[in-house]
C-alpha positions in Angstrom: -0.1 -32.7 18.4 -3.2 -30.6 18.5 -5.4 -29.7 15.5 -4.2 -26.2 15.7 -0.6 -27.1 15.5 -1.2 -29.5 12.6 -3.0 -26.9 10.6 -0.3 -24.3 11.3 2.5 -26.8 10.2 0.6 -27.7 7.0 0.0 -24.0 6.2 3.7 -23.3 6.8 4.8 -26.2 4.7 2.4 -25.1 1.8 3.6 -21.5 1.8 7.2 -22.6 1.9 6.9 -24.1 -1.6 8.7 -21.8 -3.9 5.9 -21.6 -6.5 3.1 -20.8 -4.0 5.5 -18.4 -2.1 6.2 -16.5 -5.2 2.4 -16.3 -6.2 1.5 -15.1 -2.7 4.2 -12.4 -2.8 3.2 -11.1 -6.2 -0.6 -11.2 -5.2 0.1 -9.4 -2.0 1.9 -6.7 -3.8 -0.6 -6.4 -6.6 -3.6 -6.2 -4.2 -1.9 -3.7 -2.0 -0.6 -1.6 -5.0 -3.9 -1.5 -6.7 -5.6 1.1 -4.5 -2.6 3.5 -4.8 -2.3 3.2 -8.7 -6.0 3.7 -9.1 -6.0 6.7 -6.7 -2.9 8.3 -8.3 -4.3 7.8 -11.7 -7.5 9.4 -10.7 -5.5 12.4 -9.4 -3.7 12.7 -12.7 -7.0 12.6 -14.8 -8.9 15.0 -12.5 -6.0 17.2 -11.5 -7.9 20.4 -11.1 -10.7 18.8 -9.1 -8.1 17.1 -6.8 -6.2 20.3 -6.4 -9.5 22.0 -5.4 -10.4 19.5 -2.8 -6.9 19.5 -1.3 -7.1 23.2 -1.1 -10.5 23.1 0.6 -9.0 20.7 3.2 -6.2 23.1 3.9 -3.4 21.3 2.0 -1.5 23.5 -0.4 -2.0 22.7 -4.1 1.7 22.7 -4.8 1.8 19.3 -3.0 -0.3 17.5 -5.6 2.6 16.5 -7.7 4.3 14.9 -4.7 1.0 13.1 -3.8 0.7 11.7 -7.4 4.4 10.6 -7.2 3.9 8.8 -3.9 0.5 7.3 -4.8 1.0 6.3 -8.4 4.8 6.1 -8.4 4.9 4.2 -5.1 2.1 1.8 -6.2 3.9 0.9 -9.4 7.1 0.5 -7.4 5.4 -1.8 -5.0 3.6 -3.8 -7.7 7.0 -4.6 -9.6 8.9 -5.0 -6.4 11.3 -2.0 -7.0 12.9 -0.4 -4.0 10.0 -2.1 -2.2 11.0 -1.3 1.5 11.3 2.4 0.6 8.1 2.6 -1.5 6.1 0.7 1.1 7.5 3.0 4.0 6.5 6.1 1.9 3.1 4.8 1.2 2.6 3.8 4.9 3.5 7.3 6.0 1.3 8.7 3.3 -1.7 6.6 4.6 -1.4 7.7 8.2 -0.9 11.5 7.3 -3.6 11.7 4.6 -5.8 9.6 6.9 -5.7 12.1 9.7 -6.0 15.1 7.3 -8.9 14.0 5.1 -10.7 11.3 7.3 -10.5 12.5 10.9 -14.2 13.2 11.1 -16.9 11.0 12.6 -18.5 10.4 9.2 -15.1 9.3 7.8 -13.9 6.8 10.5 -14.1 3.8 8.2 -11.9 5.5 5.8 -9.5 6.5 8.5 -9.5 2.8 9.7 -8.8 1.7 6.1 -5.8 4.0 5.8 -4.4 2.8 9.1 -5.0 -0.9 8.1 -3.3 -0.2 4.7 -0.3 1.3 6.7 -0.1 -1.7 8.8 0.1 -4.1 5.7 2.6 -1.9 4.1 4.9 -2.1 7.1 4.9 -5.8 6.6 6.6 -5.0 3.2 9.1 -2.7 4.9 10.0 -5.6 7.3 10.2 -8.5 4.6 10.8 -6.8 1.3 9.1 -7.6 -2.0 9.6 -11.5 -2.1 10.0 -13.1 -5.5 9.4 -12.3 -8.4 10.4 -8.8 -8.1 12.9 -6.3 -9.4 14.6 -6.2 -6.0 14.9 -10.0 -6.2 14.4 -10.4 -2.5 
């Protein structure tokens, strides 16, 4: 058995333990949700500024409540594991759409890449669900 196979087997056995598996699921959700909760909260506390920025980028101001719902609400749902597949799918779509609207210029390429990477990570939650512990219990 090669060293690579041995390491893979040991990691697989380690993460298969229920306690560590639960800790990893919760940590993954918390780390992924953090950016959305903070961004949504920022939009709530600077509603007028955010509305002005959105309008300057050609996005109608009436969409701001929906943006807050997706970011803040979706982030909270992801954190607690409530309707995780739906929340993660909505957040993934939001990342792609907002990335191309707000970060599709040469000076914003890292931010666009961040949005696309977040979408990729969120699609893993669409595929696997929340894990345990979660409200969904999956």
